[in-house]
C-alpha positions as CSV (number, residue, x, y, z in Angstrom):
1,X,50.5,53.3,14.2
2,X,46.9,55.6,14.0
3,X,45.0,53.4,11.3
4,X,42.0,55.8,12.1
5,X,44.0,58.7,11.1
6,X,45.0,57.1,7.8
7,X,41.6,55.8,6.6
8,X,40.7,59.4,7.7
9,X,43.5,60.4,5.2
10,X,41.9,57.9,2.2
11,X,38.8,59.2,3.1
12,X,39.9,62.5,2.6
13,X,42.0,62.2,-0.4
14,X,38.9,60.2,-2.1
15,X,36.5,62.8,-1.7
16,X,39.4,65.6,-2.6
17,X,40.1,63.7,-6.0
18,X,36.4,62.3,-6.6
19,X,35.9,63.8,-9.9
20,X,39.5,63.8,-10.8
21,X,40.9,60.6,-13.3
22,X,44.2,59.6,-14.6
23,X,45.0,61.1,-18.2
24,X,44.8,58.0,-20.6
25,X,42.9,55.9,-22.6
26,X,40.9,54.0,-19.7
27,X,40.3,57.5,-17.3
28,X,41.8,55.7,-13.8
29,X,40.0,56.9,-10.9
30,X,42.7,59.6,-9.7
31,X,42.6,57.9,-6.2
32,X,44.5,55.4,-7.1
33,X,47.5,57.0,-7.5
34,X,48.0,58.3,-4.3
35,X,47.4,55.2,-2.3
36,X,49.3,53.3,-4.9
37,X,52.3,55.9,-3.8
38,X,51.8,54.8,-0.4
39,X,51.0,51.3,-1.2
40,X,54.7,51.5,-2.4
41,X,56.0,53.0,0.7
42,X,54.8,50.8,3.2
43,X,55.9,47.6,0.4
44,X,59.5,48.7,0.8
45,X,59.2,48.6,4.4
46,X,58.2,52.5,5.3
47,X,55.9,52.2,8.4
48,X,56.3,56.0,9.3
49,X,52.7,57.2,10.0
50,X,53.3,60.5,8.5
51,X,54.6,59.6,5.6
52,X,52.0,57.4,4.6
53,X,49.6,59.7,5.6
54,X,51.1,62.3,3.4
55,X,52.2,60.0,0.8
56,X,47.9,59.6,0.7
57,X,47.5,62.9,0.7
58,X,50.5,64.1,-1.3
59,X,48.7,65.5,-4.6
60,X,45.8,67.1,-2.6
61,X,47.0,71.1,-2.5
62,X,48.6,70.5,-6.1
63,X,45.5,68.8,-7.8
64,X,42.2,70.5,-6.0
65,X,41.0,73.2,-3.9
66,X,42.6,71.7,-0.5
67,X,44.1,74.7,2.0
68,X,47.1,74.0,4.0
69,X,44.3,74.8,6.8
70,X,42.3,72.0,5.9
71,X,45.4,69.8,6.2
72,X,46.8,71.5,9.4
73,X,43.7,71.0,11.2
74,X,42.7,67.3,10.1
75,X,46.3,66.2,9.9
76,X,48.9,68.2,11.6
77,X,51.5,70.8,10.8
78,X,54.3,68.3,10.1
79,X,52.3,66.5,7.8
80,X,51.1,69.4,5.6
81,X,54.8,70.8,5.4
82,X,55.6,67.6,3.8
83,X,53.0,67.6,1.5
84,X,54.0,71.4,0.5
85,X,57.6,70.0,-0.1
86,X,56.2,67.6,-2.4
87,X,53.6,70.3,-4.3
88,X,54.1,72.1,-7.3
89,X,53.5,75.2,-7.7
90,X,51.0,75.1,-10.3
91,X,51.2,78.9,-11.4
92,X,54.6,78.4,-12.9
93,X,55.3,77.0,-16.2
94,X,55.3,73.3,-16.7
95,X,58.8,73.6,-18.0
96,X,60.6,75.3,-14.7
97,X,58.1,73.0,-12.1
98,X,60.0,70.0,-14.1
99,X,63.5,71.9,-13.6
100,X,62.7,73.0,-10.0
101,X,62.2,69.1,-8.8
102,X,65.4,68.1,-10.5
103,X,67.4,71.0,-8.7
104,X,65.2,70.7,-5.4
105,X,65.4,67.1,-5.2
106,X,69.1,67.2,-2.9
107,X,67.6,69.6,-0.2
108,X,64.5,67.6,0.0
109,X,63.9,66.2,3.9
110,X,64.0,62.3,3.8
111,X,60.1,61.6,3.6
112,X,60.0,64.0,0.5
113,X,62.7,62.5,-1.3
114,X,60.7,59.0,-0.5
115,X,57.4,60.2,-1.7
116,X,59.1,62.0,-4.6
117,X,60.6,58.0,-5.5
118,X,57.4,56.4,-4.8
119,X,55.8,58.9,-7.2
120,X,57.9,58.7,-9.9
121,X,57.7,54.6,-9.7
122,X,53.8,55.0,-10.0
123,X,53.8,57.4,-13.0
124,X,56.3,55.1,-14.8
125,X,54.4,52.6,-14.2
126,X,51.5,53.9,-15.8
127,X,52.7,55.6,-18.5
128,X,54.1,52.2,-19.6
129,X,51.2,50.3,-18.8
130,X,47.8,52.3,-19.9
131,X,47.6,53.2,-23.4
132,X,48.3,56.6,-23.2
133,X,48.6,58.9,-26.3
134,X,52.3,59.8,-25.7
135,X,54.3,58.9,-27.8
136,X,57.9,56.3,-27.3
137,X,59.7,59.6,-27.4
138,X,57.8,61.6,-25.0
139,X,57.7,58.6,-22.4
140,X,61.2,58.1,-22.9
141,X,62.0,61.8,-22.2
142,X,59.4,61.3,-18.9
143,X,61.8,58.0,-17.9
144,X,64.8,60.6,-18.2
145,X,63.5,63.5,-16.2
146,X,62.4,60.9,-13.5
147,X,66.0,59.7,-13.4
148,X,67.1,63.1,-12.8
149,X,65.0,63.8,-9.9
150,X,65.8,60.2,-8.6
151,X,69.7,61.1,-8.5
152,X,69.2,64.0,-5.9
153,X,66.6,61.7,-3.9
154,X,69.0,58.9,-3.2
155,X,70.0,57.5,-0.1
156,X,66.9,57.0,1.7
157,X,65.7,53.8,1.6
158,X,67.8,50.6,0.2
159,X,64.9,49.1,-1.3
160,X,62.6,52.0,-2.9
161,X,65.5,52.5,-4.5
162,X,66.0,49.4,-6.2
163,X,62.7,48.8,-7.1
164,X,63.1,52.4,-9.0
165,X,65.7,50.6,-10.6
166,X,64.0,47.6,-11.4
167,X,60.7,50.1,-12.9
168,X,63.1,52.0,-14.9
169,X,64.8,48.4,-16.4
170,X,61.5,46.9,-16.8
171,X,59.8,50.2,-18.6
172,X,63.0,50.6,-21.0
173,X,62.3,46.8,-21.9
174,X,58.9,47.5,-22.7
175,X,59.5,50.6,-25.0
176,X,62.3,48.5,-26.9
177,X,59.8,45.8,-27.7
178,X,57.0,48.7,-28.9
179,X,59.7,50.2,-31.2
């Protein structure tokens, strides 16, 4: 594995996301999110360099001014193609983007499915752990939607899938205790 390229991806993502914060009371730096996504993949046994790099960069095209050409020039076409697979088209409505994540999930590449699952795990943990202004009803709606996306992504990594199910169970238990 080319650790230098992975470090370059971390630095690139940190620079692109440097002014962004996660939603919520404590405004956690956004870069924590893609780093956690890549950590989840690594902890679940994923060692594919392209997958790890794409997971670090998975939101740069969707959420920053990063171009496809920048990604190709710095990290290659395969990484760029993988990022594009998991990037929402922000020109579409929120509801349509969410529906497309569900309907497109079964047709994603294995690595894109892994990023999707790890991304959902990270997001669910964040909406449960950080004091968001979201109601329990909205959090439950996000969890239900994530489960629909997950259903289309199954069959790519048993450890990752088990972690998703564990995250759902723990999150639902926390929400029930708060009700």
